[in-house]
N, C-alpha and C positions, 0 to 999 in steps of 0.2 A: 320796095315798097314794105313788103313783112320781114320782119326784123327778127334774130332774136335776143335782142337787147333795148333795154329807153334809155334813146340816146337826147328825151329832157330835160335830164338833172331829178337829181333829190327832191326837188321843190316840188314842182312839178307831177312826181310822182304821189304828191301827197293831196296836193290843190285837184289833183283834176277828178278822185273820187270824190271828196268834198263836195267837189260846183255841183256833180248830178247828183247828189242826195239831198243839195241845200234848194237846187232849183225844185226835185222833186217834192218837198214839205215846203216849200211856200208856196207851190201850184196849189196842195191836197188843201190847207188850211186856209188859202185867198178863198176858194171852194166854198170853204165850209163858211166863211164867216158870210160870204155871200151869201148863202143860204141861209142863216143864221139870221138876217138882217132883214131877208125875202120876207122869213115865216115872221117875224116882228111885225114889220110892214102893217104883215095880211092880219094877226091875230090883233094886235095892237095898232086898229089903222087912227082912231081920235088919237095915236099916243105923240110925241115930242119925235122928233126928226131926227137922228145922228148930225152934231157939233163940226166943226169941221175941224174943234181939239179929239175931239171923240175920234174920228175918222183918222188920225194923221200917227196917237197914241195905241191903237186897233192898227197900224201896217207897222207901228217899231213892234208891237208884241208879235205878231205874224212869223215879222224877219228874225227877228231874238230868237223865240221859240225855235224856230227852222236850222237860224246857225246851230244854237246846243243841242237839237237834234241829231246835226251830219256833221258834230265837231268832232267825236269820237273818230271817223273814218280817217280825219287828219291824222289827227293826233296817234293811234296805234297803226298805222300803216306801214310796213317795211319794207 
């Protein structure tokens, strides 16, 4: 089971660290967005709620930022 070499090819060698970093960044940014939304709901309780479109936009930004932050691990991996 423990080998001295990587048996899964160059593609997975680059993608595994990227996937790990991506999941960490998505988790952190998602928790941050949830905290900011809860704060906004408490402080501005009479304000407007998030619409479906703005929620989708926030999710897309979260995933895009996470992918950008994790990209160097896939690009500059030896």
